[in-house]
N, C-alpha and C positions, 0 to 999 in steps of 0.2 A: 858275548855276541861274536867276538872275533873268532873263537874256535869254530863256531857254526859256519861263519862265512868262509873260513879257511877250508873246512871240510868240504863244503859245497864246491868251492873252486877247484880243489884237488880232484873231486869226482868229475867235474866238467873236463879237466885236463885229461884224465885217464880215458874218458869216453871218446873225446875228440881226437886223442892221440893214438889210441890203440883200436878204436872202432871207427876209423875215419870213413871207410867205405859205407858203413851203415848210416853214419851221420849224413853223408852226401845223398845217399839213396832216399832216406826219410825226408830230407829237405826238398829233393826234387819231386817226390810224390806230393807232398803238401803244396808246393809251389804250382805244380801242374794242375792239381785239383782246384786251387784258388784261382788260377788264371782262367780256367774254363768257367768257373762260377761268375767271374766279373766280366765276361765277354760282352754282356749287355748291362753294364753298370749304369744305373739311373743317376742323372744329375738334375736336381730341381733348380730351375733358373729363376723362379719367382722370389722376389724379395719378401713377399708376404710370409714365406716359410721361415724367415729369420726372426719374426716378431714373437714376443712372449705369448703364451697361451693362458687361458682361464682368467682373463681380465675383460670385464664387460666392454669397456671402451675400445680396447685393442681388437676384441672379437668383432665388434660392430664395424670398426674401420676395415678389418680384413674382409668381412662379408660384403660391405658396400663396394670395396674395390673389385672384388670378384664379380659382384652383381653388375657393376658398370662396365666390366670388361667382356661381358657376354656378347658373342658375335656369331653370326651364321654366314657371313660373306667377307670377301677380301676386296678392299678398295684399291683400284689402280689409278694412278695419276699420269695421264698422258700429257706431255708438255712439248710444245714446239721448241725445236732447237733455236738458240739465240741467233737472231738475224735471218732465220729461215724465210720469213715473209719479205725480207729485203732482197732475197735472191732473184725474185721475179721483178723484171724491170718496171712493169706497170705498177706493182705494189710499192716499189721503191720510190717512184715518182709521186704516187699518191701520199705516201707517208711524209715525204719531204714537203709537199704542198700543205698537208695538214699541219705539220709542225710550224710552218711559217705563218699560217693563219691563226693558230692558237697562240702564237707569240705576241700577237697584236693586243694592245691594252683594251681597245674598244672596236669590236667588229661591226660592220654594217649588217643590215638584214640579209642582203645577198650573200655576204661572206658567212653568216651563220648558217644559211641554207647549204652553202657549199661544204662547210665543216660537217654538217649532218650527213651529206651525201658521201663524202670521203670516208667518214667513220663507218658508215654502213657498208661501203665497198671493202674496206680493210677487214672488218669483222666477218663479212661473208667469206672472204678468202681464208681467213684463219679457221673459221668454223668448218669450212669444206676440207681443209687439210687434216684437221683433227678428227673429223667424222670418218674420213677415208682411212686414216690410221687405225681408228677404233674398230672399224668393220674388218680390216685385215687381221687385227689381233683377235677379235671375237670369233672369226671363222676358224682359226687354229684352235682356240680354247674349246669351242663347241664340239670339236672332234674328240676331245678327251672325256672319257666316261666319268672321270672323277668330278667333273664340274657339271651341275645340273642346270645352271642358268648363267648366262652372260648378258648383261644389259649395259647400255650406255645412253639410252634414250628414256626419258621419263615423261609421263602424261600428267598435266595439271588436274587436280581434283575438280570434279564438276561442281563442287560446292563453292568454289572461289569465283566471284563475279568477274566479268570482263574488265571492269574498271580497276580492280586490284591486280589482275594479271598484268596489265600494261605497266603498272608501277614497278613490278618486279623485273621488268625487262629494261628499265631505264638505268643509265649509268649514273655515277656520283654527281657529275656536273649537272645533269638534267634534274636530279633529285634536289640539288641545292637551288636550282632555278625555281622549282616548284615552291620550295620553302620561302624563297625570297618573294615570289609573286603573291603567295597567300598573305605574307606579312604586309606587303604594300597595299593589297586590296583591303585588308583589315584596317590598316592605318587610315586609308583614304575614307572608308565608309564611317569609321568611328569619329574621325575628326570633322567630318562634313555633316554631322547631324544638325539639322536646323529645326530642332524640336520646338523651339519657342515661336516659330512662324507657322500660322495656319496653312496647311497644305492646300487649301482651296484658294488662297489668295496669292500675294507676292510680297516682296520686300517693302514696297510702298505702303501696302495695307498694314504691315506690322509696324512701320514707323508712324503711320497715321494714328494707329491705336494708342501708341505710346504718347504721341503729341497731344491727343485729345485728353488722355488721363491727366497728364501733368498740366495741360492748358487749363482745364477746369479748376484744378487746385490753385493755380496762379490767379486766375480771374476771380475765383471765389474768395480770395483773400487769405485762405488758410496757409498758403506758402508765402504770398506776397507781403502779408502783414507781419511776417516773422513768426507766426504761430505754426511751427512745423509739425505739430502733432507728435505722435509716437515716433521717436527717432529710429527705433529698431525696425519699424514698419517701412519707413522711408528708405533706410539703408538696404533693406532686403529688396525693395523694388529697384533701387539703383544697381545693386549687384546683379540682378537679372538682366538689366539693360547692358551692363558691361559684358556679361557672358554672351549675350546675343551678338554684340558688336565683335567680340573675339571670333565667334563662329563665322560671322559674315566676312570678316577680314581674311580669315584662314581660307574660306571657300573661294573668295575672289582671287586672292593671291595664288591659290592652288590650281587655278584654271590652266596655267602654263604647264603644269605637270600632268594634265589629263591625258595627253598622248601616251606617256609612259604607263600610266595606270591602265589605259585602254589596252595597250599591248599585253600587259600582265594578265588582265582579265580574259582577253582572247586566248592567251596561252593556257590558262586554267580551263577554259571552256573546251578547248580542243583535247586536253589531257583526259578530262572526265567524260568525253564522248568519243572513245576510240573507234576507228573505222574497222571494218572486217579485215582489211589488209594488215592492220597493225596488231590485231589480236589473233593468235593461232592456238588452238587447243590440240594441235597435232603433237605427237611425241617429239621432244626436243632434247638435245644434249645438255648436260649440266656443265656450263662453261663458266670460267672465271670472268670477272668483270672486264678484263682486258682481252678476253677471248684467246689467251695463249695456253690455256689448260682445260682439260676435259676429264671428268670423273667417270670411271667405269666401275662396275660392280660384278664380281664373280662369286657365285655361290657354290661351294663344295657340297658333296653329298652329306657330310656330317658336320656338326658344329665344332668350334675350336676346343670346347670342353672335353672332347674325346681324348686329348692328351698331346704331349710334345711330339711323339712319333708321328701322329697323324698330321699335325701342323707342319712338321718337317716334310712329310710326303706331299702335302698340298703345295708347299713352296717349291719343292723340286719339280713337280709337274708344271707349275707356273713358269718357272725359269726355263725349263726345257721348251715349253711352248713359245715363249717370247724369243728364245734363241732361233726358232724357225722363221721368225718374221724379220725382214730386212728393215729394221727401224731407221737406220741411217738414210736409206732411200726414201722412206716416208717422211723423214725430217723431224722425228720426234724421239723423246726418251720416255721410258716408262718406270715409274716408281711404285713400289708395293708397300702397303702399310696395313694396319689393323692388327687384331689379336693373333691371327695365324702368323703373320710376318714377325711380329714382336716376339712371340713365344719361340718360334723356330730360330730367329736370329740371335736372341739372347742365349738360348741353349747352345747354339753354335759358338758364340763368343766365349761362354764359360768353358766349353770343351776345349776350344783353341787355347784359352789362357792356361788351362790345366796342363795340356800337352806341351805348350811352350815352356812353362816354368819347370816341368819335369825334365824336358830335354836339356834346357839350359843348365839346370842343376846337375844333371848326370854328367854332361860333358865337362862342365866347370869343375865338378868335384874331381874327376879323373885328371884334368889338366893341373889343378892346384896340387893335387897329391903328387903328380909326376914332377912338377917343378920343385916341390918341397923335398922329395926324397930321391928324385932322379932315377926311378926304377919303374919300368912298365909292369914287371912282375908283381910288385907290391900294389901298384895301382889297380890291377885286375883283381888281385886277391881281396882288396878292400871293397871294391864295388859289388862283387857278387853277393855277399850277404845283404848289402843295401837293397839291391834289386829284389831279392827274395822278400825282404821285410816290407818293401813297398807293395808288392803284390798281395802279401798276407794282410797288410793294413787295409787295402782296398776291399778285400773279401770281408774283413771285419766290419767295415763301414756299410757295406751292402747288407750284411746279416743283421746288424743291430740298428742302423739308422735308415735303412732303405736306400742307401747311396749317399752322394754328396749334395751340398747346397751351394749357393753362390759363393760363400765364404770358405767352406771346408774343401772346396775343389782344389785348393793349392796345398793341401796337407800331404799328398804323396811327395811333393818336392820338399816340404818341410821335414818329413821323416828322413829323406835323403840327407838333408843338411844336418839334422841332429844325430842321425845314426852314424855318420862318418866319423864323429868324434871318437867313438869307442874303438873303431878300427884303427884310426890314426895313432892313438895312444898305445894300443896293443902292439901294432906293427913297429912303431917307433922304438918301443922298449925291446922287442924281440931283435930288431936289427942292431940295436946298440949292444946287446949281449953277444950276438954273433960276431960283431966287429971286434970283440975282445978275445975271440977264439974259443968261446964256450960252445959246447956241443949243441946240436939241434934240440935234443930232448930237454937239456937243462935250460936252454934259452927260452923255449916255449913255456916250461914250467915257471920260470921266473916272471915272464911277461904276463901269464895268466894270473898268477897269484898276486903280483904287485899292482899291475894295472887293472886286473879284474875287480879288485876291491874298490879302487878309486872310481872305476867306471860304474860299478854297481851303485855306489853312493850317488854318483851324478845321475844315473838313470832313475833311481828311486826318487830323488828330489824333483827331477823334471816331471816324472810321471805323477807324483803326488800333487804337484802344482796344477796339472791338467785335470786331475781327479777333482780338485777344488772347484773347477768350472761347472761341475755337475749341479752345483747349488745355485747357478745363475738362472734368472728368469728368462733371459734371452735364449731363444732356441738355437741361435748361431753359436753362442758360447757353450751351451750344453753339448751340442753335437761335436764341437771342436774338442771339448774335454774328453768325451767318451771315445772318440776316434784316436786322438793324438796320444793319450795316456797309454793305450794299448799299442799304438805304433811305436812308441819309444821303447817299451818293454820288448816288443818283437825285434826291433833293431838291435837292442843290446844282446838278447839271447842268440839271434842269428850270428852276430859278430863273435860272441864268446865261443860258440860251438863250431862255427864254420871256418873261421880263420885258422885255428890250429889244425883242423882236419884238412883244409886246402893246402896249407904249408906242408903237412906230413905227406900228402899224396903227390904234390908237385915235386917234393924232394925225392920221393921214391921213383917217380916216373921220369922227371927231367933233371936228375941229379947233376949231370955234367953240363947242363945248359942253363941252369938257373942262377941268376945273379942275385945274391942276397945282401950285397953291400948297398948302402944308401949314402947320399950326399950328406956330409957332416958339416952343419952350419954352427955347431956348438962352439967351436974354437973362435969363430968370428964374433960371437956374442959375448965372449968373456969380458972384453973391454967395456961394453955397455953396462953389464951388471956390476963391474967394479966401480964405474962412475956413479951408478944409482946408489950403491951402498955407501960410497964415500960422501955423497951429497944427500944422504938419507934424510937428515933433519931439515935441510933446506927444502927438499922436495915435499916432505911431509907438511911443512908449514904453508908453502905456496899453494899446494893442492887444496888443503882445507880452507885457506883464506878465499881462494877463487870460488870454491864450492859454496861458501857462505853467501857470496854475492849472487851466484847463479841461482841459489835457492829462492831468492826474492822473485826472480822471473818465473821460476818453476811453479811457484805458488799461484800464479795468475793463469795457468793453463786451464781452459774451460771445457765444458761439455756442450756439444751441439749436435742435435739430431737433424739430419737432412736426408730425405728419401732419395735425393740425387746421388748420394754416396753409395747407395745400394743397387743402383740400376746402371748397367753398362749403356753407353751411348751407341745406338745402332742406327743403321740407315733408315729403318722403317719409321723411327721417331722423327728424323729429319723430313721425311716425306709427309708425315702427318702435320708437322709445323708448316710446311709449304701449303698444304690444303687449307688449313685453318686461316692462314694469312691471306690467301687469295680468294677464299670463298666466304668472307664476311664474318670471321670469328677470330679470337685470340687463342694462343697456345699456352698461355700462362696458367698451368695447373700445378706443376711441381713446385713446391715452396710453401709459403704461408697462405693457405686458402681455406675457405669453408665451402661446403656444398649443401644446398638446401633443396628440398623436394616439395613440389606443389601439386595438388590433385586436380585443381581447376584453374581456368584462366583468371578468375577473380582472385584466387589465392596467390597465383603467380604475380599478378599486378601488385597486390598488397605487400608481398614479401620484397619485391624489387624496390618499391617505394620506401619501405622501411630501411632497407640496406643502403640505398642511395643517400639517405639522410644521416648516415653514421660517419663520424670523423675517422673511424678506424678502417673504413672500406675505401680502397683505392679504385676499384673497378668492379662492375657487376656484369656478368655475361649470362644471358638467358635466351630463350626462343624469341623474345621480343626484339632481339638484335637482328633477327632475320627479316623484320619488317623494313620497308623503305624508311629513310631518315625521317623521324618524327611523324610518321604517317598517322598514328593514332591521334596525336595532338592536332595535326593539320585537319584531320577529319572533323574533330570537334569544333575547330575554329570555323571551318567552312559551313558546318551545319548551323552555327550560331550567327552567321552573317545575315543581317536584315536587309537583303538586297532590294526588296520591293520598296521599302521605305526610302532607301537612298535614291532609287529611280525617281520617286515622287519629289524628293528634295531637289534633285537636279532639274526636274521640270519646273519647280518653283523658281530656281535660280535663272532658268532660261526666260521665264515670264518676266522676272524682275529686270533682266537686261533689256528686254523689249520695251519696258516702260522706264528706262533709265532716267529720263527727264523728270518724271513724277517722283522717283526715288530721290533725286538730287534736291528737288524742291522741298521734300519732307525733311531732308537732312538740314537744310538751311533753317527751317522752322525750329527744329530741335536744337540747333546751335544757339538760337536766340533764347529759347526757353531754359535750357540748362545754364546759360550765362546768367539769367536772372536768379535761378535757383542757387548758383554758386555765390552770388552777391548776398542774397538773403541769409544763407547759411553762415557766411563769413561775419555778417553783422551780429548774428546771434551766438557766435562762438562755437558753431557745430563743425568741428574740424573734419570729422569723418565724411560728412555730407559734402563739405567743400571740396575735399580731395576727390571724392567719387564723381562729383559733377565735372571737375576739371578733367578727369580721366575719360569720361564719356565724350566731352568735347574733343579731346585729342583723337579718340577713336573715330568720331564722326568725320573729322577733317581728313584723316588717313583714308577712310572709306570713300569719301568724296573724291579725293585725288586718285584712288585706285580705279574707281568707276570711270573717271574722265580719261584715264590712260588706256582703258580697254579698247581693243579693236572689236567692235560689236559682232560683225559677221563671223569673223574667225573664232571668237570665243563661243558663240552659239553653235557653230559647226562642231567644235571639240566636244561640247556638252552632248550634242545629239549622237555623235559617234560613241561616246562612252556609255550613254544610256542604252544604245542598241547592244553593245557588248555585254552590259550587265544583264539585260533581258535574256540574252542567250545563255549566259552563265547560270542565271537563276533557274532557267528551264532545265538545264543539264543537271544541276544539283538536286533536282527533285528525285532523281534516281539514287544519288549518293545518300540522301537523307533516309531513303527507304532501305538501304543496305544494312546488314547486320554489322555490329562493331567488329573491326578487323581482328581484335583479340580472340573472338569466338571462332575464328577460322584458323587458328594456329596449328591445330592438329592436322587439318587438311593440307596446310602449307607444308608441314613436316613430312607428311606421307609422300609428297612428291620429291623428296630429297634422297640422295643415296644414303645407305646405312651408315657409312663412315662419318657423315655430318649429322644425320638424324640422331644417332645414338649419343651425341654430345649434348643434346637438348631435351631428349625425352627417353624415359626408361622403357624396357620391354613391356611393362604393365601400364604404360601411358601416364606416368608421372613426369611433370616438368622438372628439369634440372636447372638450378640456379647456382652458378659458380661465382665466388667473390674473391678477389685478390686483396689481401689485407695489407694494411700499413705496417711498417717496421715498428711503429709506436705500440702496436698491440702487445708486444712481448715485454714492454717496460712496466714495472710496478705491478699493479693489480688490474691493468687494462684488459687482460685476457678474461679474467673473471667477470669484469664489467660487461664485456661484449657478450660473453656466454649468457649472462642474465638477460641482457637486451635481446639476444636472438631467441631465447626461450619465451619471451613475452609475445612474440607474434608467429612462432613456428615450433612445432613439436617433432619435426622430422628433418634433422640436419646432423652433420658431423663436421668437425674441423681439424685440419692437419695441425694447427697450433696446439689444440687440445691433445691430440695424439702425440705430437712431438714433446709436449711438456711431460706427459706420462712416460714416454719412452726415455726421456732424459733422466727422469727420476729413477727408472729401472737401470739406466746406464750407470748412474752414480752408485746405486746400490750394488750392482754386479761388480763394478770397479772396486768398491770398498771391500766387499766380502771376498772376492777372488784374490785381491792383493793381500789383505790381512791373513786370509787362510793360507795363501802360498808362503807368506813370510813366517807364519807360525810353524807350518809343516817343515819348511826348510831349516828353520832355527832348531827345531827339535831333532830333525834328522842329522844335522851337522853336529849338534851337541852330543848325540848318542854315538855317532860313528867316528868322530874326531876326538872323542873323550876329553872334552874341555871347553869351557865357555870362551876362553881367549882364542883358541884355535878356530872355533865356530865364527867368532867375530871377525878374525882376520880373513877367513875364507870368504865371508860375505861382504867385506869392505869394498872390493872393486865393483860388486853389483850395486851396492847402495850409492856409491859415487856416480857410477854410470847411469843409474836411474835418475838421479837428480839432474845430471847434465843433459840427459835425454829430454826431460821436461823443459829445461831451459832452452834447448835447441828447438823444440817444438814451438815454444813461445816466440822465439826469434823468427822462425820461419812461418809464423801465424798458422800453425797446425793445431786444431782443436781435437779433443777426444771425440770420436763419433761412434756409431753403433758397431763399427768393425775394429777400429784400431785400439779400442779399450782393452782388447785381448793382449796387447803388447805388454801390459803391466804384469800379469802373471807369467806370460811367456818369457819376458826378459828375466824375471826372477828365477824361472826354471832353467833357462839357458845360461845366464850370466854367472851363476854360482859355480858352474863346472870348472872354469879356469882356476878359480881360487882353490878348489878341492885338489886338482891335479898338481898345482904348484906346491901346495902345502904338503901333500903326501910325499912328493919327491924330496922336498926340503927335510922332512923327517928322516927319510932314508939316508940322505947324505950326512945329516947331523949325527946320526947314530954311528956312522963310519968314522967321521972326523968333523967336529964342530967348526974347525977353522975353515972358512971359505965355503961353508955349506950353502949359504944363500946364492953365491955366484954359481956354484956347480949345479945346484938344483934348478936355478933359473935358466941357465944356458942349455941344460939337457931337456927341459920341458918347454922352452919358449917356442921352438919350431912347431911342436904338436899343438900348443895352445893357439898360435897364430893361424895355423892351417885350419883347425877346427872352427875358429871364429870366422875366417875368410869364407869357408864353405857355407856356413850358416848365413853370413851376410850376402853371399851369392844368391842363395835361395830367395831371400827377401828383396834383394836387388832386382831379381827377375820379375817381381810383382810391379815394378815401376813401368813395365810394358803391358800390364793388364788393362783391359778396357773398362773395368769397374773402378770408379774413382776411389771408393773406400779402400780397395786393395792397394792402390797406389799410395794412399796415405799410410796404410799399415806398413808398406815397404819402407817408406821414408822414416817413419818412427822407429822401426826395428833397426835400420842402418845406423841411426843416431845412437840408440841404446847399446847395441852390440859393439859398435865401434868405440864408444867411450869406455865400456866395460873392459874391452881388450886393452885399451890404453892404460887404464888404471891397474889392470892385472900385472902388466909388465913394468909399470912405473911406481905406483904407490905401494903395492903389496910388498915388493922387495925392500922398499924404504922402511915400511912399517915393521917388517920382520927384523931389520937391522936395528931399529930403535928399541924394539921390544927385547932384543938380545937373546931370545931363545929361553928365557927364564921359565915361561909358562907354556911353551909350545913343544 
């Protein structure tokens, strides 16, 4: 194999040396053609493009996500500047007064009326400012032909009754008050039921009936003689008397609370009989609860599915239009969200990240090269092939993959980092030969043949590693493998042909002005390598011992899929979170969630009820959340109230108070009778009857005292007022009872909402969307399978991010295992064939193996898990990390062939600078990812810095020590 490689390298040398002009010309033609081809290079910014294909679950997830993202409009959030309503002196005074009144624990009726008046005044002011701003914005937008409709006013559906409309206009405090009033009225009516008393009589008649029944039994001897008859029958009658007394006591003692109940009932009556002034069906703005935000909707000519270019055009037109409006003068800010904004901003972020990493890498590579070699000439010579290879790689990406995706967008910078390695080693050897006084021709020949072979092996191993990614299920890894493998080969070929050609031409053109000497750091490194070889055994033992302990931490590195890692955080997402937070919804979707679909209101209710009963569900979000607080439940409660019966019972109580003397006389009679009954039961050993008789006497005495304490006229007045309020409420509730259940009006309610909110609760084909936030316990044990079985029992249309995450994590582990094993096998085979020996291959791979283990340990320490993006660091590090060992070993072989004595020190010091520079340039590329907006890329950068840094350390520390211990016997 060596003669073939040597012949190829000699041919390359002759072509680049003696046909330098043709080499440059062909390179320029290819580069110019490629540059023109990639002027409109597509970058796919959707994370859905990264997911595996041909998997039913993943395909369903992808289709559902695309389906839910359909949009034909752009939501705008108009927000009052903080403190804007306080800039007006009148509003400032109103707010200060309102805050003072609301701070009171218990407000009077007059103060409550004032709170309502001030709130109305402040809300009107805020609404006016927002509507004025919206009109100014809409005026500018309507002049743009790209927008066919701009709305900020919505009209309620005619299907929604007035009573329901009022409820949607109430704030949270008012809704809480309604809930409290309903509960109080329900409690009062339920506890006040005097069902044991004939409604045609009064309390005196009820007690007289009880007295006659027990009196006949006593006078007839059946009780007085001790013959108590059937004990169960007597005990049942006594229990009835006890229940009646409890009800009577509760009612009499509750008379003092009647004013509160009356007020609550009157409030309910007013709520369910809104006046014409309170209900308006005129178009109104969609305001947040606190009236500090207004939603606008802008509809472009075409839907967002038209593509990234159109979304970007829409956003540019919007931003240009908003720039024409003096928002500061209007006192507002405007946020843009929705599919158009997210698509355009994500694409812009990805492009910016790619440009940033490429620029940082290019400048950094030149600077590192200049610092390492101290020559601008060599820095320029090294960068030119890299720039050409980057352009060719971009053309290859467009030709084969249709462009870049979220992850592969950083590959141009990576090609820079990897490709510079070959130029550094080639120039370093050429400069070294020239510094010895060797001729240009001979120096180039030596550099191409010696470093060309080592660089070829390094390029082959790196390219083969990336070729192994073609077997991955992940689309992201597949595209990375297809692009980067070719990029590495292009960088190697460009370097191998162009650097000798550029050196030749520059020497021909600028012979007198070209500085070919470089800074020589080799002499400064001699002491370091002498120390490493002298302490070789100690270093060898210490490194392996520490690695043994680090391996325990490395073994605990886990795999975790999170969609958050794949999505850059952009402004439109923050605006959406603001909308959902202030317009009655939650923004928790990214993470562990399930989404269910329901075709009808009944199915919606059934699904929500099942989900709310699950221990694995932390929260459920659906269109039902848009209803006022517990409105459906309150509606059922109000409809179930038997108000007419309660009015009759209050009338009975009123008559009983009128005949209080008669009632008290009957109580005294009953006290005597139940005293006799208690005595007879005690004589016969009937404990239950004895205790019941004693309890009845206690109740009668308490009732007697309560009646004596009552102020008759005041109590009867309270009863009359409450009766009147109940009659009014009962009349008003006749309309409520005839209304359709509010759940059947959900679609009409949703039609009146802006698309940005509506699309969260209902699909374009009118299916309700139910989102569930899952408990962390779901991912423990077999809980996920249990919940999946549970969900399938009541719904056949749902998908869950945990199910998708579990599947993707299995794919991640598979891709990680296959790509890592394949890379290891390919590199082992390549090293064994090219280095001609198992020991040489093992030594060359040792820094990589150690660096890999320490990288995993570092990830564990920094709590970095493998995710859908940074799993590629495994094959990537294997492909990159082995280069250092190859170059050090090749140079060691050369030096040992000349003189075995001191070969390790000479080989190490002459190669160290090139190895350090190549590692630093690659680390620079990955370090630039720390500035990326996509979280997954930042994690990839962190992992790569750990891996490459540790590999460089062990290349310069452990490998020389291992070579010293091995002694060159099999190397």
